[in-house]
C-alpha positions, 0 to 999 in steps of 0.5 A: 598857799602852794604848801597848804594845797600839797598837805591837802592832796597828801591827806586826800591820798591817805583817805584814798589808799587803804592803809594810808600813804605809808601802807601803799609804800610797803605793798608791792605788785607781785610781779616786782618781788624778787623771786626767792629762789635767786641767790648767789651760787644758784644755777640757771638753766637756758629754756631758749637761746638767750644773748647776754652781753656779747655772748649767747647761752644756748638753749639748755646750757647753764650759768651760775648767779654771781651777784645780785644787782638791787635797786630800791630793794629789789633785785633788778639784774644778776650777774652770771658766770658764763662757761668760759668764766666771763660775768655778763649781767642779765636783767630780771625780766630776761632771767624770768623768761629765759632761764629755769632755776636748777634744783640743788 
């Protein structure tokens, strides 16, 4: 009985969601998409003073992306190499708000 209720709910959602349930999984809000300009080796410049791990990156300082951290197919954080050689993890929300990508 509970199984038929689940089937009915899924069928109802497939009608409500454009493209069906499979189409809804493929579409993602633009704000959650990984920026295409972030890659290993890219240089980032701090647009404000930013605290990362136990260090502070001063406005105007640059860091290099050392590793991309992905969860469920989305980049959620990056490991950056600081000027002293240490590696620190920075959330993508912080990257978007506190850094800019330097041209190559």
